[in-house]
C-alpha positions in Angstrom: 103.1 85.9 121.6 101.4 84.9 118.4 97.7 86.0 118.3 95.6 82.9 118.5 91.9 82.0 118.5 90.8 78.5 119.6 87.3 77.4 118.8 85.5 74.2 119.8 83.8 73.3 116.5 81.0 71.4 118.4 79.8 74.9 119.4 80.1 76.3 115.9 77.0 75.9 113.8 77.2 75.3 110.1 75.0 77.6 108.0 74.2 77.6 104.3 76.7 79.1 101.8 74.3 81.9 100.8 73.8 82.8 104.5 77.6 82.8 105.0 78.0 85.2 102.1 75.3 87.5 103.5 76.9 87.5 107.0 80.3 88.2 105.5 78.9 91.2 103.6 77.2 92.5 106.7 80.4 92.3 108.8 82.5 93.9 106.1 80.0 96.7 105.7 80.5 97.5 109.4 84.3 97.7 109.1 85.4 94.1 109.8 88.3 92.7 107.7 87.8 89.4 105.9 91.2 87.8 106.7 90.6 84.3 105.2 88.0 82.5 103.2 88.7 78.8 102.4 87.1 75.4 102.0 87.9 71.7 102.4 86.2 68.4 101.7 83.8 67.4 104.5 83.7 63.6 104.3 81.7 63.4 107.6 78.8 65.0 105.8 79.0 63.0 102.6 81.4 62.3 99.8 80.6 65.6 97.9 80.1 67.9 100.8 82.4 70.9 101.5 83.0 72.9 104.6 83.7 76.6 104.1 85.4 78.8 106.8 85.5 82.6 107.0 87.9 84.4 109.4 87.3 88.0 110.4 89.2 90.7 112.3 86.7 93.0 113.9 86.8 96.8 113.7 88.9 98.5 116.4 87.1 98.6 119.7 85.1 95.4 119.3 85.3 93.0 122.3 86.0 89.9 120.2 88.9 90.8 117.8 88.8 87.5 115.8 85.8 85.5 114.8 84.9 82.6 112.6 81.9 81.7 110.4 81.3 78.2 108.9 79.1 76.9 106.2 78.3 73.7 104.4 78.2 73.5 100.6 78.5 71.3 97.6 80.9 71.6 94.7 79.6 73.8 91.9 77.2 75.6 94.3 76.7 79.3 93.5 76.7 82.2 96.0 76.6 86.0 95.6 80.2 87.3 95.1 81.5 89.7 97.7 84.1 91.2 95.4 81.8 93.6 93.5 81.1 95.4 96.8 84.3 94.6 98.6 87.3 94.3 96.3 89.4 93.0 99.2 87.7 89.7 98.8 88.8 89.2 95.2 91.8 86.9 95.8 90.1 84.9 98.6 87.1 84.2 96.4 89.3 83.2 93.5 91.3 80.8 95.6 88.1 79.3 97.1 86.7 78.8 93.5 89.9 77.2 92.3 90.2 74.8 95.3 86.5 73.8 95.7 84.6 74.8 92.6 82.3 77.1 94.5 81.2 79.9 92.1 81.0 83.5 93.2 78.3 85.0 91.0 79.2 88.5 89.8 83.0 88.2 90.5 84.6 90.6 88.0 88.1 88.9 87.9 87.5 85.1 88.3 90.9 83.7 87.3 93.2 81.0 88.8 95.4 82.1 91.7 97.8 79.0 91.6 96.7 76.7 88.8 96.1 73.9 91.2 95.0 70.3 90.4 93.6 69.8 86.9 94.4 73.4 86.0 98.2 72.8 86.2 98.3 72.1 82.4 96.2 75.1 81.5 98.5 78.0 82.3 98.8 78.9 78.6 95.0 79.5 78.6 95.1 82.2 81.2 92.6 84.9 80.2 94.8 88.0 80.2 93.0 91.4 80.3 93.3 93.2 77.0 93.9 96.9 76.7 92.6 98.0 73.2 94.1 100.8 71.2 95.9 101.4 68.0 99.2 102.1 69.6 98.9 99.9 72.7 101.5 97.2 72.9 102.3 94.3 75.3 105.5 93.4 77.0 105.9 90.0 78.6 108.5 89.3 81.3 109.1 85.9 82.8 108.3 83.3 84.1 112.0 82.6 83.8 114.1 85.6 85.0 117.7 86.5 84.6 118.3 86.3 88.4 117.7 84.0 91.3 114.1 85.0 91.8 111.3 82.5 91.5 109.1 82.1 88.4 106.3 84.5 87.7 104.9 86.1 84.5 104.4 89.9 84.3 102.5 91.2 81.3 102.6 95.0 80.7 100.0 96.7 78.5 101.7 99.9 77.5 101.0 103.1 75.5 104.5 104.1 74.6 106.6 103.7 77.7 103.6 104.2 80.1 102.0 101.2 81.7 98.2 101.2 81.3 97.8 97.9 83.1 100.0 95.1 84.6 98.7 91.6 85.0 100.7 89.2 87.2 100.4 85.5 86.5 101.8 83.2 89.2 101.3 79.6 90.1 104.3 78.0 88.4 105.4 76.2 91.5 103.1 73.3 92.4 104.5 72.4 95.8 101.3 71.1 97.4 102.4 72.4 100.8 99.0 72.2 102.6 98.5 68.6 101.6 102.1 67.8 102.7 101.3 69.2 106.1 98.7 66.4 106.7 101.2 63.6 106.1 103.1 64.1 109.4 102.2 64.4 113.0 101.6 68.1 114.0 104.5 68.1 116.5 106.9 67.1 113.7 105.9 69.7 111.2 108.0 72.7 112.1 110.9 71.9 109.7 108.3 71.8 106.9 106.6 75.1 108.1 110.0 76.8 108.2 110.5 76.0 104.5 107.1 77.4 103.2 108.7 80.9 102.7 112.4 80.8 103.4 112.8 84.5 104.4 109.9 84.3 106.8 111.0 81.1 108.6 110.6 82.6 112.1 107.2 84.1 111.5 105.8 80.8 110.1 107.4 78.7 112.8 106.1 80.9 115.6 102.6 80.8 114.3 102.7 77.0 114.0 104.2 76.6 117.5 101.5 78.8 119.0 98.7 77.0 117.3 100.0 73.5 118.3 100.5 74.7 121.9 97.0 76.1 122.0 95.6 72.9 120.6 97.5 70.9 123.3 96.1 73.2 126.0 99.4 74.7 127.1 100.9 78.2 127.1 104.6 78.9 126.6 106.3 81.0 129.3 106.9 84.7 128.9 110.7 84.0 128.6 110.0 81.7 125.6 107.8 84.5 124.1 110.7 86.9 124.5 113.1 84.6 122.8 110.7 84.2 119.9 110.3 88.0 119.7 114.1 88.3 119.5 114.1 85.9 116.6 111.3 87.5 114.8 112.6 91.1 115.1 116.1 89.9 113.9 114.3 88.3 110.9 112.5 91.6 110.3 115.7 93.6 110.3 117.6 91.2 108.0 114.8 91.1 105.4 114.1 94.8 105.4 117.8 95.5 105.0 117.9 93.0 102.1 115.1 94.9 100.4 116.9 98.2 100.9 119.9 96.6 99.4 117.8 95.6 96.3 116.3 99.1 96.0 119.7 100.8 96.0 121.1 98.2 93.6 118.2 98.6 91.2 119.0 102.3 90.7 122.8 101.8 90.7 123.3 103.6 94.0 126.4 101.6 94.7 127.2 102.9 98.2 123.8 101.7 99.4 124.0 98.4 97.6 127.4 97.6 99.1 126.7 98.8 102.7 123.2 97.3 103.0 124.5 94.0 101.7 127.3 94.0 104.4 124.8 95.0 107.1 122.3 92.3 106.2 125.1 89.7 106.3 126.0 90.9 109.8 122.5 90.2 111.0 122.0 86.8 109.4 125.5 85.7 110.6 124.4 86.8 114.1 121.3 84.6 113.7 123.5 81.7 112.7 125.6 82.1 115.8 122.5 82.2 118.0 120.7 79.2 116.6 122.9 77.5 114.0 121.1 78.7 110.9 121.3 82.1 109.1 117.5 82.1 108.5 116.6 80.9 112.0 115.6 77.4 111.2 115.7 75.2 114.2 115.4 78.1 116.7 111.7 77.6 117.5 109.9 74.4 118.3 106.5 73.7 119.9 106.9 74.1 123.7 110.4 75.4 123.6 112.8 77.9 122.1 116.6 77.8 122.0 118.0 80.1 124.6 121.0 82.5 124.6 123.9 82.0 126.9 125.9 84.9 128.3 128.3 85.0 125.4 125.5 84.9 122.8 123.6 87.7 124.6 126.8 89.8 124.6 127.3 89.0 120.9 123.7 90.1 120.2 124.2 93.5 121.9 127.7 94.0 120.4 126.6 93.2 116.8 123.4 95.4 117.0 125.4 98.3 118.6 127.9 98.2 115.8 125.1 97.9 113.2 123.1 100.9 114.4 125.5 103.8 113.4 126.4 102.3 110.0 122.7 101.8 109.2 121.8 105.3 110.2 124.7 106.7 108.1 123.8 104.9 104.9 120.1 105.8 105.4 121.0 109.5 105.7 123.1 109.2 102.5 120.3 107.5 100.6 117.6 110.0 101.8 119.8 113.0 101.0 120.5 111.9 97.4 118.7 113.9 94.7 119.0 111.0 92.3 117.3 108.6 94.7 114.5 111.0 95.4 114.0 111.6 91.7 113.5 107.8 91.1 111.5 107.0 94.2 109.3 110.0 94.9 105.9 109.8 93.2 106.8 106.4 91.7 104.5 103.4 92.2 101.8 105.3 94.1 99.1 103.4 96.0 96.6 105.7 97.7 95.2 104.9 101.2 91.7 104.5 99.6 93.1 101.9 97.1 95.1 100.1 99.8 92.0 99.8 102.0 89.7 98.7 99.2 92.1 96.1 98.0 92.7 94.8 101.5 96.5 95.3 101.3 98.3 94.3 104.4 101.6 94.8 106.3 104.2 97.4 105.3 102.7 98.0 101.9 99.4 99.1 103.6 101.2 101.1 106.3 103.3 103.0 103.7 100.0 104.2 102.2 98.8 105.5 105.5 96.7 102.5 106.6 97.5 101.9 110.2 97.5 98.1 110.7 100.0 96.0 112.6 98.9 93.0 114.5 101.7 93.5 117.0 99.8 96.5 118.4 96.3 96.0 117.2 95.8 92.5 118.4 97.2 92.7 122.0 99.3 89.8 123.1 101.5 89.2 126.2 104.8 90.0 124.6 104.0 93.1 122.7 101.7 94.4 125.4 104.5 94.2 127.9 107.1 95.5 125.5 105.2 97.4 122.8 106.5 98.5 119.4 105.0 101.7 117.9 102.7 101.3 115.0 104.6 103.2 112.2 103.1 104.6 109.0 104.0 106.8 106.0 101.4 108.7 104.0 103.1 108.9 100.6 102.2 105.4 99.3 105.1 105.5 96.8 108.5 103.8 96.5 110.0 106.5 98.7 107.4 105.9 101.5 108.0 102.2 101.4 111.8 102.8 101.6 111.4 105.2 104.5 109.1 102.9 106.4 111.5 100.0 106.1 114.3 102.2 107.5 112.0 103.2 110.4 110.8 99.7 111.1 114.4 98.4 111.3 115.3 101.2 113.7 112.3 100.4 115.9 113.1 96.6 115.9 116.7 97.5 116.7 115.8 99.6 119.7 113.4 96.9 120.9 116.1 94.2 120.7 118.7 96.4 122.4 116.2 97.1 125.3 115.4 93.4 125.7 119.0 92.2 125.4 120.2 94.8 127.7 117.7 94.2 130.5 119.6 92.1 133.0 116.3 91.3 134.8 115.1 89.2 131.8 116.1 85.6 131.6 117.0 84.6 128.0 119.2 81.7 128.9 116.7 79.0 128.0 117.2 77.3 131.3 113.5 78.0 132.0 112.7 76.0 128.8 109.6 73.9 129.1 110.5 70.3 128.4 107.8 69.8 131.0 105.1 71.3 128.7 103.0 68.2 127.9 102.6 68.5 124.2 100.9 65.2 123.5 97.4 65.0 122.1 95.7 67.8 120.2 92.2 68.8 121.3 89.7 66.9 119.1 87.2 68.8 116.9 88.9 72.2 117.4 90.0 74.9 115.1 92.9 77.2 115.9 93.9 80.4 114.1 97.3 82.0 114.6 98.5 85.3 113.4 102.1 86.6 113.4 103.2 89.9 112.0 106.0 88.9 109.8 108.2 91.2 107.6 105.6 91.5 104.9 102.6 91.5 107.1 100.4 89.0 108.9 101.2 85.3 108.4 98.0 83.4 108.9 97.7 79.7 109.8 94.6 77.6 110.6 94.7 74.1 112.0 91.6 72.0 112.3 91.5 68.7 114.2 89.2 65.6 113.7 87.1 63.8 116.2 90.1 61.7 117.0 92.4 64.7 117.5 94.3 64.3 114.2 95.1 67.2 111.9 92.1 67.3 109.5 93.0 70.5 107.6 96.0 72.9 107.6 95.5 76.3 105.9 98.3 78.8 105.2 98.1 82.4 104.0 101.1 84.5 103.2 100.7 88.4 103.3 101.8 88.4 99.6 98.5 86.9 98.5 96.5 90.1 98.8 99.4 92.4 98.0 100.3 91.1 94.5 97.2 92.9 93.1 98.4 96.1 94.9 101.7 95.9 92.9 99.7 95.7 89.7 97.8 98.8 90.7 101.0 100.6 91.7 102.4 100.3 88.1 99.5 102.0 86.4 100.6 105.3 84.7 104.2 104.6 85.5 107.0 104.1 83.0 107.7 100.4 82.4 111.3 101.1 83.4 110.1 101.8 86.9 108.8 98.2 87.4 112.0 96.9 89.0 112.0 99.5 91.8 108.2 99.2 92.3 108.5 95.4 92.5 111.4 95.6 94.9 109.6 98.2 97.1 106.8 95.7 97.6 109.2 92.8 97.8 106.5 90.1 97.7 107.0 86.3 97.9 106.4 84.1 94.9 106.6 80.9 97.0 104.3 82.5 99.6 101.7 82.7 96.9 102.4 79.4 95.1 101.7 77.0 98.0 
């Protein structure tokens, strides 16, 4: 199941902003990870008051894996920046400043994340970092690209062909997703949530469903959790294979491009046959999940069984190619130390040897009963990220075949819980949900008012901390290696530009 934390806010004291910063620093010093840091207007405390929330994942072995700190502040208030000591906080503090006006004193890189609100018309004033030198030159790419990708500007500071620094400017899509989520009842929001990041529709939908169910005081059955796991692992396979397709295409390895493209189509077409949509939209809803009849279950097993040998074959071809190794090995290096310091998450972190996967590190009913091995690679380069995608697909594939082939498991949906009474949300509560999507942990926080209405909805895509990792990966690489570095990270523009 999705990892969730439900807190009654009447038992959660508000501290000062400076005290919050001090406690955040203390926890991070002892190994806790700052997962989220965000604020919202607090009209109950006055027209100018703000409420700030920090979410932590404790160091391994700690009894309480997730925890929350809350503070009250006023716009323009200053606090000691965490970033100078803990670089992993840099994007979170920048977002907090952009959305609330709270100023982190000593932040070394205080620039807009999304150009929200009044800053929307100030994108041409972005303070790019300048690399000085007689022969240094700059190359700008985007925001409009000669492809179907979304808008983003990449500015390379180069000495000859070697990249000294890459700065990534996003924020071109002003969708206002979080505000939109407060305009509908919580039980009617899943179609919107599925559209936040189209290639992670299942991960987002599952996190939302779990949070709403927790706020309603109900728990989905294990059979429902199994179906959601089937949907999520199919999504992981499809999107990892799509990335492998892009990597092969970017280096003109045509056998890989053609085969991975075909294999990815087989998986998303299977998803469409199972739920009616190739990206899994409509499969998950609060309190229920579409089941699989006998024919669909047989289709699942047959499709995956046919997929497996072809996938293994093209992987072997790619890994044995000297030209592929020449392009990927040693390219786009991110060390384990850098990944940890920058707070990188998901596959990008695991490919640098940082063992983190919420499916195994935050135990839940589903993955405790049917675990998936936490996989890592130590290289930290494009080759390591390619290999790890292959291995994660194989692990998800074996997991799905084991679940689908276990006749003792009921995946029919006949157990489906229309009886789950999803009515009123618990008033004055905060719920955090975490789902390990293809790119890493998808984080969602829902907060309710005294009347049990949604008061705040906070989303965080794993791409947010990882974009800065891509910029670091390009340093000292040839500018011509940017496409494969970018694809090996395969981050989401829309996941950043909420």
